[in-house]
C-alpha positions in Angstrom: 2.3 -7.7 2.9 0.8 -4.2 3.9 -2.9 -3.1 3.9 -4.6 -0.5 1.6 -7.7 1.0 1.3 -8.8 1.3 -2.4 -9.5 4.8 -3.2 -12.5 3.2 -6.0 -14.6 0.4 -3.6 -13.1 1.1 -0.2 -12.5 -2.3 0.4 -8.7 -2.6 2.4 -6.9 -5.3 0.3 -3.4 -6.3 1.3 -0.1 -5.5 -1.1 2.7 -6.9 -1.4 5.8 -5.0 0.3 7.9 -3.4 -1.3 11.8 -4.2 -1.9 14.0 -1.7 0.3 15.6 -0.6 -3.2 12.0 0.5 -4.1 11.6 3.2 -1.5 10.3 5.6 -2.2 8.6 5.5 -5.5 5.2 4.1 -7.1 3.8 1.3 -8.6 0.4 0.4 -10.6 -1.5 -1.9 -8.7 -5.5 -3.6 -9.3 -7.6 -3.9 -7.1 -8.1 -7.3 -6.1 -11.9 -6.8 -5.1 -13.0 -4.8 -8.0 -9.9 -4.8 -10.6 -10.2 -0.9 -10.9 -6.4 0.8 -11.4 -4.7 2.5 -9.0 -1.6 3.9 -7.9 0.2 2.2 -4.6 3.0 5.7 -3.3 5.6 4.4 -1.0 8.1 6.3 0.4 10.7 6.3 2.0 10.3 4.2 5.6 8.0 1.8 3.3 4.8 3.4 4.6 2.3 2.6 0.9 -0.6 4.8 0.6 -3.1 3.7 -2.7 -4.4 6.8 -4.7 -6.6 6.5 -7.9 -6.0 7.6 -11.2 -7.5 10.3 -10.6 -5.8 11.8 -7.5 
C-alpha cells in the first residue's frame, strides 16, 4: 500500500501498490474519504502521486 494526499479534501489515504508491469502509468481512483475522483500517477520506481482531474 502507498499513502497519497487527496487533492480535494487533503486527507491522507492508502492506495494499492501498482503491479510492476503497470509502472510507469496512470490510474483513476476515488478518494475513500470524500469520494471525489483523482488520478494516481505512478513513476518507474513505483512512487505514487495523486492529482485532481483539473491538474
